[in-house]
C-alpha positions as CSV (number, residue, x, y, z in Angstrom):
1,M,-44.5,-85.7,-250.2
2,I,-42.4,-83.7,-247.6
3,E,-45.4,-83.7,-245.2
4,Q,-45.6,-87.5,-245.3
5,Q,-41.8,-87.8,-244.8
6,I,-41.9,-85.5,-241.8
7,K,-44.9,-87.2,-240.2
8,A,-43.2,-90.6,-240.7
9,A,-40.1,-89.4,-239.0
10,I,-41.6,-87.6,-236.0
11,R,-41.9,-89.5,-232.8
12,D,-45.0,-89.0,-230.6
13,I,-44.3,-88.9,-226.8
14,P,-47.6,-89.2,-224.8
15,D,-48.1,-87.3,-221.6
16,F,-45.1,-85.0,-222.1
17,P,-44.4,-82.5,-220.7
18,K,-47.6,-83.1,-218.7
19,P,-50.5,-85.6,-218.8
20,G,-52.8,-85.3,-221.8
21,I,-50.3,-83.7,-224.1
22,V,-48.8,-85.7,-227.1
23,F,-45.4,-84.1,-227.7
24,K,-44.2,-84.1,-231.3
25,D,-40.5,-85.0,-231.1
26,I,-38.6,-83.6,-234.1
27,T,-35.2,-84.9,-232.9
28,T,-35.8,-88.0,-234.9
29,I,-35.8,-85.9,-238.1
30,L,-32.2,-84.9,-237.3
31,K,-31.1,-88.5,-237.8
32,D,-31.8,-88.2,-241.5
33,H,-29.6,-85.7,-243.2
34,A,-31.4,-86.1,-246.6
35,L,-34.7,-85.2,-244.9
36,C,-33.1,-82.2,-243.1
37,E,-31.9,-81.0,-246.5
38,S,-35.3,-81.6,-248.1
39,I,-37.0,-79.5,-245.3
40,V,-34.7,-76.5,-245.9
41,N,-35.2,-76.8,-249.6
42,A,-39.0,-77.0,-249.2
43,F,-38.9,-73.8,-247.1
44,I,-36.8,-72.0,-249.7
45,E,-39.0,-73.2,-252.6
46,R,-42.2,-71.9,-250.8
47,L,-40.6,-68.6,-249.9
48,G,-40.0,-67.8,-253.6
49,N,-38.4,-64.4,-254.1
50,K,-39.7,-62.8,-250.8
51,Q,-37.4,-60.1,-249.5
52,I,-35.7,-61.5,-246.4
53,D,-32.9,-59.6,-244.6
54,A,-32.5,-62.1,-241.7
55,V,-33.9,-65.2,-240.3
56,A,-34.8,-65.2,-236.5
57,G,-35.0,-68.5,-234.7
58,I,-36.7,-69.1,-231.4
59,E,-34.7,-71.0,-228.7
60,S,-34.0,-73.7,-228.9
61,R,-35.5,-75.9,-231.6
62,G,-35.9,-72.9,-233.8
63,F,-32.1,-72.8,-234.1
64,L,-31.9,-76.2,-235.6
65,F,-33.3,-75.3,-239.0
66,G,-33.3,-71.5,-238.7
67,L,-29.5,-71.2,-239.0
68,T,-29.3,-73.6,-242.0
69,L,-32.2,-71.7,-243.6
70,A,-30.4,-68.4,-243.1
71,N,-27.2,-69.8,-244.5
72,Q,-29.0,-71.1,-247.6
73,L,-30.7,-67.8,-248.1
74,G,-27.4,-65.9,-247.6
75,V,-28.7,-63.8,-244.8
76,P,-27.8,-63.4,-241.1
77,F,-29.3,-65.6,-238.3
78,V,-30.8,-63.9,-235.3
79,P,-31.2,-66.0,-232.1
80,I,-34.2,-65.2,-229.9
81,R,-33.3,-66.6,-226.5
82,K,-34.7,-67.1,-223.0
83,A,-33.9,-64.3,-220.6
84,G,-30.3,-64.2,-219.3
85,K,-28.7,-66.2,-222.1
86,L,-27.4,-63.5,-224.4
87,P,-24.1,-61.7,-223.4
88,Y,-24.7,-58.3,-225.0
89,S,-27.2,-55.5,-224.7
90,V,-30.7,-56.9,-225.2
91,K,-34.3,-56.0,-225.6
92,Q,-36.9,-58.2,-223.8
93,K,-40.5,-59.3,-224.2
94,K,-42.5,-60.9,-221.4
95,Y,-45.5,-63.0,-222.4
96,D,-48.0,-65.3,-220.9
97,L,-48.1,-69.1,-221.2
98,E,-50.8,-71.5,-220.2
99,Y,-48.9,-72.3,-217.0
100,G,-47.2,-69.0,-216.2
101,S,-45.1,-66.5,-218.0
102,A,-41.8,-66.3,-219.8
103,V,-39.3,-63.7,-221.1
104,I,-37.5,-63.8,-224.4
105,E,-34.6,-61.6,-225.5
106,M,-32.7,-60.4,-228.6
107,H,-29.5,-58.5,-229.0
108,T,-30.2,-54.8,-229.6
109,D,-28.0,-54.8,-232.7
110,A,-29.5,-58.0,-234.2
111,F,-30.7,-56.1,-237.3
112,E,-31.2,-52.7,-238.8
113,P,-34.5,-50.9,-238.4
114,G,-36.8,-51.7,-241.3
115,A,-35.3,-55.1,-241.9
116,H,-37.6,-57.9,-243.2
117,I,-37.3,-60.8,-240.7
118,L,-38.4,-64.3,-241.4
119,L,-39.3,-65.9,-238.1
120,H,-38.7,-69.6,-237.7
121,D,-39.6,-72.2,-235.1
122,D,-39.9,-75.9,-235.2
123,L,-43.6,-76.0,-234.2
124,L,-46.6,-73.7,-234.2
125,A,-49.1,-74.6,-231.4
126,T,-51.1,-71.8,-229.7
127,G,-48.9,-69.0,-231.2
128,G,-48.0,-67.4,-227.9
129,T,-44.2,-67.5,-228.2
130,V,-44.2,-66.6,-231.9
131,M,-46.4,-63.6,-231.2
132,A,-44.1,-62.5,-228.4
133,A,-41.1,-62.9,-230.8
134,S,-43.0,-60.9,-233.5
135,E,-43.7,-58.1,-231.0
136,L,-40.1,-58.0,-230.0
137,I,-39.0,-57.8,-233.6
138,H,-41.6,-55.0,-234.2
139,D,-40.5,-53.2,-231.0
140,M,-36.9,-53.1,-232.4
141,G,-38.0,-51.6,-235.7
142,G,-38.2,-54.8,-237.8
143,H,-40.9,-56.2,-240.0
144,V,-41.9,-59.9,-239.8
145,C,-42.2,-60.8,-243.4
146,G,-43.2,-64.5,-242.8
147,F,-43.1,-67.5,-240.6
148,T,-41.7,-71.0,-241.2
149,F,-42.5,-74.1,-239.1
150,I,-41.8,-77.8,-239.6
151,V,-45.0,-78.7,-237.8
152,E,-48.3,-77.0,-237.1
153,L,-50.8,-78.2,-234.6
154,G,-53.7,-76.7,-236.5
155,F,-56.3,-77.6,-233.9
156,L,-54.7,-75.2,-231.4
157,G,-55.4,-72.1,-233.5
158,G,-52.0,-70.6,-233.6
159,R,-52.2,-69.7,-237.3
160,E,-55.2,-67.4,-236.7
161,K,-53.3,-65.6,-234.0
162,I,-50.2,-64.9,-236.2
163,V,-51.8,-64.2,-239.6
164,P,-52.4,-60.5,-238.7
165,V,-48.6,-60.1,-238.4
166,S,-47.9,-61.8,-241.7
167,D,-50.1,-64.0,-243.9
168,E,-46.9,-65.8,-245.1
169,V,-47.2,-68.8,-242.9
170,I,-45.4,-71.9,-244.1
171,A,-45.9,-75.2,-242.1
172,L,-44.6,-78.3,-243.8
173,A,-46.6,-80.8,-241.8
174,V,-50.0,-80.0,-240.3
175,Y,-51.8,-82.1,-237.6
């Protein structure tokens, strides 16, 4: 049910950000507060009683539901941002993209060593950014206990890349 609702709400944008790509625009979901609530509830239901000490969200669309999910779980939210956006002491991770490289950062005091971190982003594609975020969490002494995504582009193979980190991969709508 939730998968059909999400797919009905998502807007496809052809040739964005470059020719040949069909962008899955989740901003249309944000117009429907009941669907937003259903999405968070679906994540919580699927997570069960898993130990989660914090939810980390990847900039920027990972913030949209990541913060709400953290609040509903009663745990802190950890923003993972692009380089140069966080004002305090940070740890960085550089990673490769199809068209270059990028750097993400997290505050050095974002969580205590040994913490169980749920990693959230809006969409799982190739898994590159999520793997970099996972490595950053690991480098800081945390344990990625699971992943949540609104959308998974299954044909791009991201799940296979991240399952070795945690086999708890929740994607509410799979294409």
